[in-house]
N, C-alpha and C positions, 0 to 999 in steps of 0.2 A: 505492498501500499504505500503509495506518497501523495505527497500534496506541495504544491505550491502553494507560500504563504507571502504575502505584500502587505507590508505595515501602511494604511491609508489614512488620511485625512474622514473620506468619503466612501462610499462603492454601493452598488446599486444593481438590481437585476430584473431586466422588463420581459417579460413573455409575454407576444400580439398587444405592444401596447400599456399593458400594466404592472404596473410596481410588484411585485413580487417578494421582494426582500431588497433592505434597507439599514443603515449604518452609519454614524457617523464615525471619530477616530476609532480607530482601533482595525481587523485583521481581516483581507477577503483573502479566502483559504480555497484553494482549487484543489478536489480529492481526486485520486486516478487510482480505480479498485484493481488490482491484480485478478488471478484465475485462481490463485492457492491464498488470497488474501481472507480472514474469517472475523468474528466479531472483539474476539480478544485483540485481536490487532486494530483493528477501528477505534478501542478503548484507547490502545495506548498511542495512537495518534493523536486523536483527541487531546488527552494528557497533555503530553507532549507541546501541543501548538498553544494549547491555554497556559502553559507552564516556559514558552520560550522567548527567551529577553533579548526583543527586539527594540524598545523601547529605551530613550535617555531615562539617564537619573536626573531629575532635576530638583532635588531635597538632599539630598546628602553631600557633603562639600568635598568626600574626598572620592565619591564615584560622578563627579560633575559630569554631566555630557558621556558617559558610559554606557552601552547598552546592557544596562543592568534591569529593566523591569518587560515584566508581559503582558500580554495584551489585560491578564485577571489580575496585575497588578495596579492598571491605570485605570480598569473596570469602562475596558474600550469592548467595541461588539465585534462580533464575527460574523459573517458571512459566510457560508457553506454552499459550496457551487459542485457540482458534480463532474469531472473533466476524463473522459477517457484517456481521450488521447495524452494526459499523460505517461499512460501504461505502455507505449507504442515502442518499437524497438527501429532506433534510427542508426544502426551502425551500418548496415549492408546497402547500396542501392540508393534510390532519389526517391523512392515511395514509401513512408510508414509503413511497419507490419503492427499491425492490432489485436495477433495473437497471444501476446499477454496479458491481455485486459480480460477481465471477467465475462460472460456473455449478460448483456443488458437485464434480463430478468432478475439472474439472480444478483446482478449491480446494484438493481433498484429497488431490491429490500434490502441489504446489507446500509447502502445508502440510507438509507428513512431508520435503519435502527441505529447506524454511529451520529444522525444529527437528533434522536432522540433520546442515546445518551450523553452527548452535547448540554441537549435543553437541561436533562437534569442535575448537570452539574455546572452548569451556569447562566444566569438569567438572562444575558444579551447575544441570544445566536437567532440566528435568522438563516434562511436557503433560497438556493435558485429553485428550478423547478425540473428534476431528474427526467431526462432523456427529450428538453424539449429545444427547440431554440431560441435559444438566451442573448438577449443583448445587457454585456457587464459594462460598467460604466464606474472608474474609479480613480479619486485623485490620490495618484502613487505618492507616497510621504519618504523623500530619501532621495531617488527611490531604495528600499529596502527588501529583497528580497531575498527567501530561501527555499532550498529546494529539502522538503524532509522526507523521512523513507524509512518504516518499522519494518 
């Protein structure tokens, strides 16, 4: 399981012209689910996203300006967006190979469980719509992006 996380000033997801998820300051997290992924990995990934320190410390003089705060520490939003293309093999040829991605019907179930878990442990979770053609807008902060894997 992979997640591309972006520190954002704001982000939103629209489907058919309607906003389905929106956050202010926080983390936009694209989630890629592989064939061998399971609920345990999903929980580990969410826990990692929520505690990954990508926000600057603005209070402790010894750590001023260092990336020392997590989205949880700054009480930011978390926007989860399913993104099967993160699982693509790109090492050969000029076309991505999506064989490592979990089949959509199974991935949808696991993504929904991942969202439910995230919402049970953190109050500021929004999401896109699995399998939809989504228009994702973000105002990146930094930009700061990390690819997390579990």
